[in-house]
N, C-alpha and C positions, 0 to 999 in steps of 0.2 A: 355528274354527275351527275343524268341520272344520277339522282345517286342510282338510279338503275341503268342511267343509259349518261356515258360520262362527261366530267365537266375537264374537258383539255381545251388548252388555249394557243388562240395569237394568229394576228395578220396584221404585222406593223407597217402601216402607210406612213411615209414619210411628210405627206402634207398635213397628216393629222396633228403632227408633232406640236407641242405645244400651244391647242385649241381647246383650251377652257373659259367656261362664262366668267364675265367680270367680277372678282371678289374669290374666285374658287384659289385654292393653293397652290402653290408652284411646286410643291414639291408634301409626297405620302408617303405615310407607312402604313401597309396593311396586315391588320391585327384581327382576327377573330375574339370578340368579345361575348364571355355567358356569364352568368352570375348563378351559382346553385339554384335550381327549383325555378330555371328559366322554361318557357316551352313556347316551342315556334310550330308554327302550322303551314305547309306551303302544298300547293295544288299542283298537281305534274298531269299536263296534258300532251298528249302526244298524237299526230297519226300519221300516217306512214302504209308502203307497200311493198307486199314481196312479191316474189316474180320466183316461180318453182319449175323446174321441167315438165313439161306433158304435151306427149303424143299428140294427143289430142285437138291440139293448138295447130293452126298452120303456123304461127313463128317458133314452133317448139316451147312455147313457156304460157305460162299461165298467171296472171295478176290476182293477188287478191289485196285490197283495202283495208285497215285497221284502223280502230281509234282506240286507245285507252287511256282511261282517265284515273287516278289514285291521289290521296291524300297523304301526306310523308309529315309525321310529327316530329317533334326534333326535339325531347326533354333532357335538361341538363342536371345527371343525377349525381355528381361531383365535380371538383374543382382541387386538383391534389395540391400537396404542398409543392412540388416544380411548377405549379402554374398551369397545368395540363387541365384538358375537357377529359368528361368522363359523358357522352352522351348517349342516349335510346334512340333509335330509329326505328318509328312503328309505321309501316308500310301497310294502309288499311285500301284495299280494291273493292268495287261495289262487285254485287255479287252477281255471277253471270247463269244465265241457264244450262243447266247440265247438256254438255253434250250428247252426240247420237255414239260417239266412235267409244264412248267403255273410257277413254283417258278420265284417269284421276282428275279431278277441279282444283287448279291454284287454290290455295289458301287464301282466305278474306283479309288476314291481318296475319303480317310478318313483324318480326323486332331483331334488329343487329343493335348493339353494342358495341362501341368503339373509343375508344382513349385518342384523343388530340391534341396535337399542340395546338398555341395561338398562331402558330405559320400556317398549320394547317395539314400538318404532317398526319398521318395514321400510324399509332405506333402498337396498336392492338385491335383486334376482333372476335368478336364472339355471338352466339347463336346461327353461324354459319347454316348448322343442321336444317334448322328450322327455316332457312329463307331459301334450301335448294327445289323445294316442288314449285318456287315462282320463278326463280335466277336461272333454276340450273347447277350443273358440276363445275361450276367455273374455280377458279382461285380467288378468290376477295381480298385477299391481300396482295395479289398484282395488279387484278383489278381497280380499286382506290389508287393502288401506286401511280399506275399510269390514267387515269380519270380526274383525279385530286389535284387542284393546283395546291403548290407548298410556296407561299410569299416570300419572298426574298428577306432578309434581315434588312438591307438597305434602304434607306428613302427613295423613292422613283417619283418622278416629273414625267409629265404626258412626252409618250413617244419611246420612253425606258422600256424593255424588254427582259425576257429570261428564261429559260429553256430547260425542260426536264427532262431525261433518258432513261429509259428502265431498261434492264434485261429481263426478258421471258423466259424460262426454262420450257422445253417441252419432251415429253419421255421418248417422244419417236424422232426428232429432227434437233438441228443446231440450234442454239439458242438465237433470240428473235430480239433485236433493242429498236425500241418503239422511243419516239421523240416528239414531244408537246412544245408548243414554242407559245409564251403568252407576252402580250404584248396592254399597257397601261395608253389606253387612247388619247382619251381625254377627262376630267375633272368637270362635273357637271352641278347643277341645285335643282333638286328637285322637294316640294314640301317643305324650302327652308332645311334642309341636310345635303352636305357636299354628298356628289358620288363619283365610285369610280369608278368606268367604266373601261371594263378589260377584255379585248378581242383575244379568241382562241384559236389554234389550230394544231390539230394532232392527229397519231396512229394509237390505235388499241388493239393489243392481238392477244387473245384467249386462245387456248388449247385447253382441251378439255376431254375425259374417258366419253368414250360413246360405244354400245353394243349395237351394234346394225339389227335392224327391224328384219325380221324372220330368222334370226340366227338363234341356233341354241345355245339354252343356258348353260354349257360347257365351255363355248367359245369364247375364245380372248377378247377382251374389251379390244378397241381400237380408238385415235385418238382423231376426233373433230375441231376444229378451230373456226374462229369467227374474229374476222378481220375490219377492221373498222375507220373508218376515218369522220372526222367530226371537228365541224367548227361552228361559230357565234361569238354571243357576245355574254356575259356576266355583270349585273349592276351590282355594285359592292356596297354599303352603306358605312362611311368613314369612319364618323362618329360613334353610330351605335357598334360598328364591326360587325355586323351581319348582312347574307346574302339575301338582297332585295326578289331578284330574280336572273334564270339564266334561260337563254335562248338558244336555241342548237338545231343546226342540222347534218345529219349523219346519214354517208352511205357503207353497207357492211355487206361484206360473202361471208355464208355461212357454208361450209364444208363438211358432207361427214358421207359416210359408207352404207349404202344398203346393199341386203342381198337380193338377188335378182335370179330367180332358177338355180341357186344352190351356189352364184358367183356375185363375190363384191364388185360392184357399182359405183363409183365415185358421183357425188350429188353436191351441186351448186344451188344456195338459195341466195338471190341477191333483194334486199333491203334499204328501202331509201324512206326517210322519216325524217320532221322536225315535229322538235318538243319545246312547252313552257312552262318553267318550275319558278313558282311565284309565291312571295309569303304572302298567307291570306291576313292574318294577324299577330300581333305580337303577345 
């Protein structure tokens, strides 16, 4: 993911197995490659529509389009003795005109620090408190476990796939197991470098604490939840070990409780968006 909206993968099509460009390697190993001091800059562009209940509309719902553009800087702070990478992810949003609602404005710069293995497994995350105004009260460790692909140790050939499962704990319900599937669709060449094209398809489940609007400060907070279905393609540079771009379609349902005339009412927002996450400069 985004890193703000997941990188969950895979749609294996048998007709694509073995479809590589002439001269492309028959087997590849997927590994992230960084050196201390490296800085990569990505541009994140997303467009979508939020549909919410609205009794003034004939359909009972109102739709609101949105566009978000963000720059993500990925700086390598350290390479550990075990070969893992310590990365600082800095999310920079363009300033927005303050809303009339009085709600606090989202920060323009947010930074998370992660330790990640060459296979892409997130070992630790810090800085989450400063990120909450932008990303909300989500469990960041669970989010990245669900949205970040972990590359297999084995070499892969076009058509090979792997699946990741994550058990997500919720304070008010039974655990939910989410599944993401990834497939190496093909190996192509772009600007003289071989690229692995990885298709993905998966689910993300995010429960988070929520105090209903209209509830007093002594009320017990409830659990809201977001369920996201994601699919798309990742283009991974094999020689440099870097993600060049990720194109994603996502459908999400955000469920929370609001207080109406002193009574809790369940509300659902439907979100559909398309995003592109692309390396701007090495």
